[in-house]
Short mmCIF file of the C-alpha atoms (twelve columns), coordinates in Angstrom:
data_MODEL
# 
_entry.id   MODEL 
# 
loop_
_atom_site.group_PDB 
_atom_site.id 
_atom_site.type_symbol 
_atom_site.label_atom_id 
_atom_site.label_alt_id 
_atom_site.label_comp_id 
_atom_site.label_asym_id 
_atom_site.label_seq_id 
_atom_site.Cartn_x 
_atom_site.Cartn_y 
_atom_site.Cartn_z 
_atom_site.pdbx_PDB_model_num 
ATOM 1   C CA . MET A 1   8.821   -1.735  1.088   1 
ATOM 2   C CA . ASP A 2   8.357   -4.952  3.049   1 
ATOM 3   C CA . ASP A 3   6.381   -7.672  1.214   1 
ATOM 4   C CA . ARG A 4   4.103   -9.280  3.799   1 
ATOM 5   C CA . ARG A 5   2.459   -11.815 1.499   1 
ATOM 6   C CA . SER A 6   2.725   -15.396 2.721   1 
ATOM 7   C CA . THR A 7   2.154   -16.938 -0.722  1 
ATOM 8   C CA . PRO A 8   3.810   -16.140 -4.070  1 
ATOM 9   C CA . ARG A 9   1.760   -14.116 -6.534  1 
ATOM 10  C CA . LEU A 10  1.577   -14.204 -10.315 1 
ATOM 11  C CA . SER A 11  0.612   -11.489 -12.781 1 
ATOM 12  C CA . VAL A 12  -2.658  -12.296 -14.540 1 
ATOM 13  C CA . SER A 13  -5.393  -10.554 -16.478 1 
ATOM 14  C CA . LEU A 14  -8.786  -11.831 -15.340 1 
ATOM 15  C CA . GLU A 15  -12.123 -10.097 -15.712 1 
ATOM 16  C CA . ALA A 16  -14.116 -9.810  -12.504 1 
ATOM 17  C CA . VAL A 17  -17.192 -8.167  -11.052 1 
ATOM 18  C CA . TRP A 18  -17.449 -7.126  -7.411  1 
ATOM 19  C CA . ASP A 19  -20.610 -6.297  -5.513  1 
ATOM 20  C CA . ARG A 20  -21.322 -3.552  -3.045  1 
ATOM 21  C CA . GLU A 21  -24.629 -2.134  -1.876  1 
ATOM 22  C CA . SER A 22  -26.568 -3.757  -4.739  1 
ATOM 23  C CA . ASP A 23  -24.204 -2.306  -7.357  1 
ATOM 24  C CA . ASN A 24  -21.919 -4.356  -9.587  1 
ATOM 25  C CA . HIS A 25  -18.497 -2.934  -10.414 1 
ATOM 26  C CA . PRO A 26  -16.303 -4.284  -13.231 1 
ATOM 27  C CA . ALA A 27  -12.685 -5.039  -12.372 1 
ATOM 28  C CA . LEU A 28  -9.530  -6.562  -13.770 1 
ATOM 29  C CA . ILE A 29  -7.545  -8.867  -11.489 1 
ATOM 30  C CA . THR A 30  -3.888  -8.129  -12.185 1 
ATOM 31  C CA . ASP A 31  -2.184  -10.375 -9.670  1 
ATOM 32  C CA . LEU A 32  -3.244  -13.543 -7.931  1 
ATOM 33  C CA . SER A 33  -2.012  -15.883 -5.228  1 
ATOM 34  C CA . LEU A 34  -3.573  -18.588 -3.085  1 
ATOM 35  C CA . GLY A 35  -4.027  -15.939 -0.405  1 
ATOM 36  C CA . GLY A 36  -5.597  -13.109 -2.377  1 
ATOM 37  C CA . CYS A 37  -5.536  -10.825 -5.393  1 
ATOM 38  C CA . TYR A 38  -5.318  -7.229  -6.576  1 
ATOM 39  C CA . MET A 39  -8.266  -5.757  -8.468  1 
ATOM 40  C CA . ASN A 40  -7.921  -2.741  -10.767 1 
ATOM 41  C CA . THR A 41  -11.281 -1.024  -10.469 1 
ATOM 42  C CA . VAL A 42  -13.117 2.149   -9.596  1 
ATOM 43  C CA . GLY A 43  -15.697 2.313   -6.869  1 
ATOM 44  C CA . GLU A 44  -15.531 3.256   -3.232  1 
ATOM 45  C CA . ILE A 45  -14.380 0.694   -0.714  1 
ATOM 46  C CA . MET A 46  -12.359 0.881   2.489   1 
ATOM 47  C CA . SER A 47  -9.676  -1.277  4.057   1 
ATOM 48  C CA . GLY A 48  -11.224 -3.850  6.382   1 
ATOM 49  C CA . GLU A 49  -14.465 -4.196  4.416   1 
ATOM 50  C CA . MET A 50  -15.608 -7.609  3.222   1 
ATOM 51  C CA . VAL A 51  -16.219 -7.915  -0.507  1 
ATOM 52  C CA . GLY A 52  -17.674 -10.660 -2.684  1 
ATOM 53  C CA . PHE A 53  -16.710 -10.966 -6.322  1 
ATOM 54  C CA . ARG A 54  -16.975 -13.196 -9.361  1 
ATOM 55  C CA . VAL A 55  -13.987 -14.036 -11.539 1 
ATOM 56  C CA . LEU A 56  -14.444 -15.053 -15.187 1 
ATOM 57  C CA . LEU A 57  -12.499 -18.276 -15.695 1 
ATOM 58  C CA . PRO A 58  -10.791 -19.158 -19.000 1 
ATOM 59  C CA . ASP A 59  -13.361 -21.927 -19.577 1 
ATOM 60  C CA . GLY A 60  -16.219 -19.365 -19.445 1 
ATOM 61  C CA . ASP A 61  -17.386 -20.378 -15.960 1 
ATOM 62  C CA . TRP A 62  -17.457 -17.964 -13.003 1 
ATOM 63  C CA . LEU A 63  -15.754 -18.408 -9.635  1 
ATOM 64  C CA . TYR A 64  -17.299 -16.619 -6.644  1 
ATOM 65  C CA . VAL A 65  -14.992 -15.740 -3.743  1 
ATOM 66  C CA . GLU A 66  -15.061 -13.420 -0.753  1 
ATOM 67  C CA . GLY A 67  -12.327 -11.585 1.043   1 
ATOM 68  C CA . GLU A 68  -11.247 -8.696  3.203   1 
ATOM 69  C CA . VAL A 69  -9.964  -5.518  1.595   1 
ATOM 70  C CA . ARG A 70  -6.412  -5.150  2.939   1 
ATOM 71  C CA . HIS A 71  -5.464  -1.935  1.138   1 
ATOM 72  C CA . HIS A 72  -6.972  0.384   -1.446  1 
ATOM 73  C CA . THR A 73  -6.001  3.254   -3.687  1 
ATOM 74  C CA . VAL A 74  -8.881  5.552   -4.630  1 
ATOM 75  C CA . GLY A 75  -9.540  5.419   -8.361  1 
ATOM 76  C CA . ARG A 76  -7.079  2.554   -8.964  1 
ATOM 77  C CA . GLY A 77  -8.162  -0.553  -7.076  1 
ATOM 78  C CA . PHE A 78  -7.676  -2.673  -3.986  1 
ATOM 79  C CA . GLY A 79  -5.997  -5.761  -2.612  1 
ATOM 80  C CA . VAL A 80  -8.117  -8.566  -1.177  1 
ATOM 81  C CA . GLN A 81  -7.172  -11.362 1.209   1 
ATOM 82  C CA . PHE A 82  -9.390  -14.386 0.550   1 
ATOM 83  C CA . THR A 83  -11.493 -15.676 3.447   1 
ATOM 84  C CA . ASP A 84  -13.057 -19.077 4.015   1 
ATOM 85  C CA . LEU A 85  -12.246 -20.685 0.654   1 
ATOM 86  C CA . ASP A 86  -13.902 -24.053 0.226   1 
ATOM 87  C CA . PRO A 87  -11.989 -26.920 -1.448  1 
ATOM 88  C CA . ASP A 88  -13.579 -26.224 -4.866  1 
ATOM 89  C CA . GLN A 89  -12.665 -22.513 -4.766  1 
ATOM 90  C CA . ASN A 90  -9.123  -23.334 -3.667  1 
ATOM 91  C CA . GLU A 91  -8.766  -25.904 -6.465  1 
ATOM 92  C CA . LYS A 92  -9.901  -23.392 -9.093  1 
ATOM 93  C CA . ILE A 93  -7.449  -20.756 -7.842  1 
ATOM 94  C CA . GLU A 94  -4.638  -23.342 -7.937  1 
ATOM 95  C CA . TRP A 95  -5.692  -24.173 -11.522 1 
ATOM 96  C CA . LEU A 96  -5.546  -20.480 -12.499 1 
ATOM 97  C CA . LEU A 97  -2.093  -20.169 -10.974 1 
ATOM 98  C CA . ARG A 98  -0.873  -23.243 -12.892 1 
ATOM 99  C CA . LEU A 99  -2.235  -21.775 -16.143 1 
ATOM 100 C CA . ALA A 100 -0.530  -18.447 -15.456 1 
ATOM 101 C CA . GLN A 101 2.767   -20.121 -14.646 1 
ATOM 102 C CA . GLU A 102 2.641   -22.341 -17.754 1 
ATOM 103 C CA . ALA A 103 1.847   -19.316 -19.956 1 
ATOM 104 C CA . GLY A 104 4.592   -17.180 -18.382 1 
ATOM 105 C CA . THR A 105 8.264   -16.849 -19.077 1 
ATOM 106 C CA . GLU A 106 11.338  -17.687 -17.045 1 
ATOM 107 C CA . ALA A 107 11.535  -14.044 -15.966 1 
ATOM 108 C CA . ASP A 108 10.946  -13.050 -12.348 1 
ATOM 109 C CA . SER A 109 7.536   -11.621 -13.226 1 
ATOM 110 C CA . ILE A 110 5.310   -14.290 -14.707 1 
ATOM 111 C CA . SER A 111 2.567   -12.733 -16.787 1 
ATOM 112 C CA . ALA A 112 -0.342  -14.351 -18.538 1 
ATOM 113 C CA . ASN A 113 -3.514  -13.167 -20.184 1 
ATOM 114 C CA . LEU A 114 -6.035  -15.824 -19.248 1 
ATOM 115 C CA . VAL A 115 -9.057  -14.068 -20.733 1 
ATOM 116 C CA . ALA A 116 -9.923  -14.728 -24.363 1 
ATOM 117 C CA . GLU A 117 -9.911  -11.479 -26.292 1 
# 
């Protein structure tokens, strides 16, 4: 399969909540890049839809971002391409990526659990 991502992604474990039609849906972000993320979640959504969601940061703060659903798998989750990130949002995503990289290994797949358990 051809990987069309324009930015490298890292494996993470970040709690999130996404909103749709006045309902909140819990999710777990399992990979992250400057361009987008993948959210493991249930809830109906279609490719092309815009979605807003909040990500729980390791410092206990929340980051709100929006994006376009690029692909989805019913009952498993969906991939989001971020849209219109402001400088603060971009800085926080870069910070998360640095944390994930520092917590990872030298292996090809860098993995980090950034959520306190």
